[in-house]
C-alpha positions in Angstrom: 0.0 0.0 0.0 1.1 3.6 -0.8 1.3 6.1 2.0 -1.8 7.8 0.8 -3.7 4.5 0.8 -2.6 3.7 4.4 -3.7 7.2 5.5 -7.0 6.9 3.7 -7.7 3.6 5.5 -6.7 5.0 8.9 -8.8 8.2 8.6 -11.5 6.5 6.9 -12.1 3.6 9.6 -11.7 6.3 12.3 -14.5 8.3 10.8 -16.6 5.2 10.4 -16.4 4.6 14.2 -17.3 8.2 14.8 -20.4 7.9 12.5 -21.5 4.6 14.2 -21.3 6.5 17.6 -23.6 9.1 16.2 -26.1 6.2 15.1 -25.3 6.4 11.4 -24.7 3.0 9.6 -21.3 3.4 8.2 -18.7 1.5 6.1 -15.3 2.0 4.8 -14.4 0.9 1.2 -10.8 1.1 0.0 -11.8 1.4 -3.8 -14.6 2.7 -6.0 -15.4 -0.8 -7.2 -15.7 -2.0 -3.5 -17.8 1.1 -2.8 -20.1 0.6 -5.7 -20.8 -3.0 -4.7 -21.5 -2.0 -1.1 -23.8 0.8 -2.1 -25.8 -1.3 -4.5 -26.2 -4.0 -1.8 -27.8 -1.4 0.4 -30.6 -0.6 -2.1 -33.6 -2.8 -1.9 -35.0 -3.7 -5.4 -38.5 -3.2 -4.0 -37.9 0.4 -3.2 -38.3 3.5 -5.3 -34.8 5.2 -5.8 -34.0 8.9 -6.4 -31.1 11.3 -5.8 -30.1 15.0 -5.7 -27.3 16.4 -7.8 -24.5 14.0 -6.8 -21.1 13.9 -8.6 -19.8 11.3 -6.3 -22.5 8.7 -7.2 -22.1 9.7 -10.8 -18.3 8.9 -10.5 -18.9 5.6 -8.9 -21.3 4.5 -11.7 -24.2 4.3 -9.2 -26.6 6.4 -11.0 -26.2 4.6 -14.4 -26.5 1.4 -12.7 -29.7 2.4 -11.1 -31.2 3.9 -14.3 -30.4 0.6 -16.2 -30.7 -2.0 -13.4 -34.4 -2.5 -13.3 -34.9 -0.2 -10.4 -38.1 2.0 -9.9 -36.7 5.5 -10.3 -37.8 9.0 -9.7 -35.4 11.0 -11.9 -35.8 14.7 -12.4 -33.7 14.7 -15.5 -36.6 12.8 -17.3 -38.7 16.1 -16.9 -40.0 17.8 -20.0 -40.6 21.2 -18.3 -39.3 23.1 -15.3 -42.7 22.6 -13.7 -42.4 18.7 -14.1 -38.9 18.8 -12.8 -40.0 20.6 -9.6 -42.9 18.1 -9.2 -40.4 15.1 -9.6 -38.1 16.8 -6.9 -40.9 16.9 -4.6 -41.9 13.3 -5.2 -38.3 12.3 -4.5 -38.8 13.4 -0.9 -41.0 10.2 -0.3 -38.9 7.8 -2.1 -37.7 4.5 -0.6 -34.0 5.1 -1.0 -32.4 8.6 -1.7 -28.7 8.8 -2.9 -26.5 11.7 -2.2 -23.0 12.7 -1.6 -21.9 15.2 1.1 -19.9 18.3 0.8 -17.9 17.5 3.9 -17.7 15.1 6.8 -15.9 15.7 10.1 -13.6 13.6 11.9 -16.1 13.3 14.8 -18.8 12.0 12.4 -21.0 14.9 11.4 -22.1 15.9 7.8 -22.2 19.4 6.4 -24.2 20.1 3.2 -25.0 23.1 1.2 -27.8 23.4 -1.4 -29.3 25.8 -3.8 -32.8 24.7 -3.9 -32.9 22.7 -0.6 -34.3 19.5 -2.0 -31.1 17.5 -1.5 -30.8 18.5 2.1 -34.4 18.1 2.7 -34.2 14.5 1.6 -31.2 13.8 3.8 -32.9 15.5 6.8 -36.4 13.8 6.5 -38.7 11.9 4.1 -37.1 9.0 2.2 -37.0 5.7 4.3 -33.4 5.4 3.7 -30.6 7.7 2.7 -27.3 6.5 1.3 -24.4 8.9 1.3 -21.1 8.2 -0.5 -17.9 10.3 0.5 -14.4 10.2 -0.6 -11.6 10.7 1.9 -10.9 14.1 0.2 -13.9 15.6 2.0 -12.9 14.5 5.5 -12.1 17.6 7.6 -11.1 18.2 11.3 -14.4 19.9 12.5 -17.5 21.8 11.4 -15.6 25.1 11.1 -13.3 23.4 8.7 -16.2 21.9 7.0 -17.8 25.4 6.4 -14.4 26.6 5.0 -14.2 23.7 2.6 -17.8 24.1 1.5 -17.5 27.7 0.7 -14.0 27.7 -0.7 -13.9 24.4 -2.7 -17.3 22.6 -3.0 -19.5 25.4 -4.0 -17.2 27.3 -6.3 -16.2 24.2 -8.3 -20.0 23.1 -8.3 -20.9 26.4 -9.8 -18.9 25.8 -13.0 -21.4 23.1 -14.0 -24.3 25.6 -14.2 -25.4 28.4 -16.5 -25.5 30.9 -13.7 -24.1 34.4 -13.0 -22.5 34.3 -9.5 -19.1 35.8 -8.6 -17.8 32.3 -8.0 -18.8 31.1 -11.4 -16.7 34.0 -12.9 -13.7 34.1 -10.5 -13.7 30.7 -8.9 -13.8 32.4 -5.5 -16.6 32.6 -2.9 -17.7 36.2 -2.5 -20.5 35.5 0.1 -22.8 36.7 -2.6 -26.6 37.6 -2.4 -27.0 36.8 -6.2 -30.3 35.5 -7.6 -28.3 32.5 -8.9 -26.8 31.7 -5.6 -26.3 28.0 -4.9 -25.4 28.6 -1.3 -28.9 29.1 0.1 -29.4 26.2 2.6 -26.7 24.9 5.0 -27.6 21.7 7.0 -25.5 20.0 9.6 -26.4 16.4 10.4 -25.2 15.5 13.9 -26.8 12.2 14.3 -28.9 9.8 12.2 -32.6 9.5 13.5 -33.9 7.0 13.4 -30.6 5.1 13.9 -29.3 3.6 10.8 -31.6 5.6 8.5 -28.6 7.5 7.0 -26.0 5.0 5.7 -22.5 6.5 4.9 -20.0 4.8 2.7 -16.5 6.3 3.0 -14.4 5.7 -0.1 -10.6 5.5 0.2 -10.1 7.8 -2.9 -10.8 11.4 -3.9 -14.4 11.7 -5.3 -16.5 14.6 -6.2 -15.8 18.2 -5.1 
């Protein structure tokens, strides 16, 4: 194992223990392949599946697998109008399994997420029977203060590059703590514990994923 792989395993397994102490169901997977197998094993075929914007799940190949694997899916990207897209996002809040990444995870087992519309963090907080979160070790930070810094200076400015928006971070690549109508940093949610216990399942992956 390389030094990075050793560190990933050490920090990843420590965070898993911290998450379990906070009543999350948590796993460490050394590779993307292992993580993909674990995540798919956690999704009942009998449940409707949906997701928010989730680069990590895309990179793991989970979304493609779900779309083509015989699952019942609520996919907002199938919408033919903005109104239909909004309605599908609402329906996703009552799906059986919701898939997501997280913008940051602390060493003491807390999640910090930022959202533009709020649908993703709403689903993490309440609604779907089960939530499965995938997180690369690149998103592990020391504490909530560091998580907030990561979200504002890394996750959001990078994420903004994907969208046709007019925010300072889209133009400069730096957070300006803006009040833009296109702002994607409208809702911040810290998840300290999973309630009910085990509802939120977190898979830590020993690789860099997402942003």
